[in-house]
C-alpha positions in Angstrom: 79.6 -49.8 1.5 77.5 -49.2 4.5 76.3 -45.5 4.7 76.4 -43.8 8.1 73.1 -43.9 9.8 73.1 -40.2 10.7 73.1 -39.4 6.9 69.8 -41.4 6.4 68.1 -39.7 9.4 69.1 -36.3 8.0 67.5 -37.1 4.6 64.3 -38.1 6.3 64.2 -35.0 8.4 64.7 -32.8 5.3 61.9 -34.6 3.5 59.5 -34.1 6.4 60.4 -30.4 6.6 59.7 -30.0 2.9 56.2 -31.5 3.3 55.4 -29.2 6.1 56.4 -26.2 4.0 54.2 -27.3 1.1 51.2 -27.7 3.5 51.8 -24.3 4.9 51.9 -22.7 1.4 48.7 -24.3 0.4 46.9 -23.0 3.5 48.1 -19.5 2.7 47.1 -19.6 -1.0 43.4 -18.8 -0.8 43.8 -15.8 1.3 46.6 -14.4 -1.0 44.7 -15.3 -4.1 42.0 -12.7 -3.2 44.5 -10.1 -4.3 46.0 -11.9 -7.2 49.5 -11.5 -5.7 51.0 -13.7 -3.1 52.3 -11.8 -0.1 50.2 -8.6 -0.8 47.5 -7.6 1.8 43.9 -8.2 0.7 42.0 -4.8 0.1 39.1 -3.8 2.4 35.7 -4.6 1.0 34.0 -1.6 -0.4 30.6 -1.2 1.3 27.6 -0.8 -1.1 26.3 2.8 -1.2 23.2 3.1 0.7 20.3 4.3 -1.5 18.9 7.8 -0.9 15.3 6.7 -0.5 12.8 8.2 1.9 10.9 5.8 4.0 8.1 8.1 4.9 6.6 11.5 4.3 4.6 13.2 7.1 2.6 16.1 5.6 1.8 19.0 8.0 -0.1 22.2 7.4 -1.7 22.5 4.0 -3.9 24.9 2.0 -5.2 23.3 -1.1 -8.5 24.9 -1.7 -7.8 28.2 -3.4 -9.2 30.7 -5.8 -7.3 30.7 -9.2 -4.2 32.8 -9.0 -3.9 32.7 -5.1 -1.2 30.8 -3.2 -1.6 27.0 -2.4 0.9 25.4 0.0 1.7 22.2 1.8 4.4 21.6 4.5 5.9 18.6 6.1 8.9 16.6 6.8 10.7 13.4 5.3 11.9 10.6 7.4 14.8 9.9 7.7 16.0 13.7 7.7 18.5 14.6 5.0 19.3 18.0 3.7 18.6 18.6 0.1 16.2 15.8 -0.6 13.8 16.6 -3.4 10.1 16.5 -2.7 7.5 16.9 -5.4 3.9 17.8 -5.3 2.0 15.8 -8.1 -1.6 15.9 -9.5 -3.4 13.0 -10.8 -4.1 13.5 -14.5 -5.9 10.6 -16.1 -4.0 7.4 -15.5 -0.6 9.2 -14.6 0.9 11.7 -12.1 2.1 15.1 -13.2 4.4 17.0 -11.1 3.3 20.5 -10.6 5.8 21.9 -8.1 8.8 20.8 -5.9 11.1 21.8 -3.0 14.2 20.5 -1.2 14.4 19.5 2.4 16.5 21.3 5.0 18.8 19.7 7.6 15.9 18.5 9.7 14.1 16.9 6.7 11.3 19.7 6.6 10.0 21.0 3.3 7.6 23.7 2.1 5.9 23.9 -1.3 3.9 26.9 -2.5 2.5 27.6 -5.9 -0.2 29.8 -7.6 -2.3 27.6 -9.6 -4.4 29.3 -12.4 -6.3 26.5 -14.0 -9.7 25.9 -12.4 -10.5 22.3 -11.6 -10.0 19.5 -9.1 -7.6 16.8 -8.9 -6.1 14.3 -6.4 -2.7 15.4 -5.3 0.2 13.5 -3.5 3.7 14.1 -2.4 6.7 12.1 -3.5 10.2 11.8 -2.2 12.3 9.1 -4.0 10.2 5.9 -3.7 8.0 7.2 -0.9 4.6 8.5 -1.8 1.8 10.1 0.3 -1.7 11.1 -0.8 -2.8 14.4 0.7 -6.4 14.7 -0.7 -7.7 17.0 -3.5 -6.5 20.4 -4.7 -9.5 22.6 -5.7 -8.9 25.7 -7.7 -12.1 27.8 -7.8 -13.6 30.8 -9.6 -16.5 32.9 -8.7 -19.9 32.2 -10.2 -23.3 33.7 -9.8 -25.9 31.3 -8.5 -29.4 31.0 -7.2 -31.6 28.1 -5.8 -34.9 26.3 -6.4 -37.0 23.8 -4.9 -40.3 24.6 -3.1 -43.3 24.6 -5.6 -41.3 22.5 -8.0 -41.0 19.1 -6.0 -42.2 16.1 -8.1 -41.0 17.8 -11.4 -38.8 15.9 -13.6 -35.2 16.8 -13.7 -33.4 17.5 -17.0 -31.0 14.7 -16.3 -33.5 12.2 -15.2 -35.3 11.5 -12.0 -37.5 13.7 -9.9 -36.9 16.7 -7.9 -37.4 16.0 -4.2 -36.6 18.1 -0.9 -33.6 15.9 -0.3 -32.2 16.1 -3.9 -28.6 17.1 -4.0 -27.2 18.7 -7.1 -27.1 21.8 -9.3 -28.7 22.8 -12.6 -26.5 24.2 -15.4 -27.3 24.9 -19.1 -24.4 23.0 -20.8 -22.3 20.9 -18.6 -22.9 17.3 -19.2 -25.3 15.6 -16.8 -23.4 13.9 -14.0 -20.6 16.4 -14.2 -19.0 16.5 -10.6 -17.9 19.7 -9.2 -17.2 21.3 -5.8 -19.1 24.3 -4.4 -17.5 26.5 -1.8 -19.2 29.2 0.3 -17.9 30.7 3.5 -16.5 27.7 5.5 -18.8 25.1 3.8 -18.2 23.1 0.7 -20.2 20.4 -1.2 -19.0 17.9 -3.6 -22.0 17.6 -6.1 -23.0 16.9 -9.7 -25.1 18.5 -12.4 -28.7 16.9 -12.2 -30.8 19.5 -14.1 -30.9 22.2 -16.8 -31.1 25.9 -16.1 -31.2 28.7 -14.8 -32.3 30.8 -17.7 -32.6 34.2 -16.0 -30.5 37.1 -14.7 -27.2 35.9 -16.0 -27.0 33.1 -13.3 -24.7 30.3 -14.1 -25.9 27.6 -11.6 -29.1 26.8 -9.7 -28.6 24.9 -6.5 -31.3 22.5 -5.2 -32.6 23.3 -1.8 -30.7 20.5 -0.2 -27.4 21.6 -1.7 -28.3 25.2 -0.6 -28.9 24.1 2.9 -25.4 22.5 3.1 -23.8 25.3 1.9 -25.7 27.7 4.3 -26.5 30.0 1.2 -29.7 31.9 0.7 -31.0 34.0 -2.1 -28.9 35.0 -5.1 -25.2 35.6 -5.0 -21.7 34.6 -5.8 -20.0 31.4 -4.5 -16.9 29.5 -5.5 -17.1 26.6 -8.1 -14.3 24.5 -9.5 -15.8 24.1 -12.9 
């Protein structure tokens, strides 16, 4: 029996519509699969939290040459500004850095660190905030010492640590510090980074003898008290 032509056309139309529906479903599937549930909206991506790391430290006023027990300080600001960011002051100790004080930044990124070091000595110091580091020189903690000086009439003599005393010889004499020991001497507004080159003095309770060249740099004369960091 011959089937009506309109039935055959209807079947073909239904097949075509099913194919189109399948293609549309496949196109939608990857987006829906992001949620694990078809028809549910994909959640917004969660941004990675920005690391709280300083990009720069700008030191400001500082006072790092102090007598033991008095106040040392350093100010500055951290970039970018962020309130409550820890800033540490660190001292070089051998092959590592040791934190000796700290502070936190205010809303403009500024900080102020102050401390009262009591241990006489010298060391390189730096500031650290997160991954940012900034060297700021040396901290010298001094004590008072009675000193004298020598030179004229002794030029050409051998030094206790080797070499010959000359008018331009820089250094100090000390009875027990190892030869070559480095130290900083401070007098008034002048300071000299020097080393032990000779032995003495042996009179008057004096602790150091300055060579004439060192005395000249310190603008020191006679016998008196200066600051030393050893």
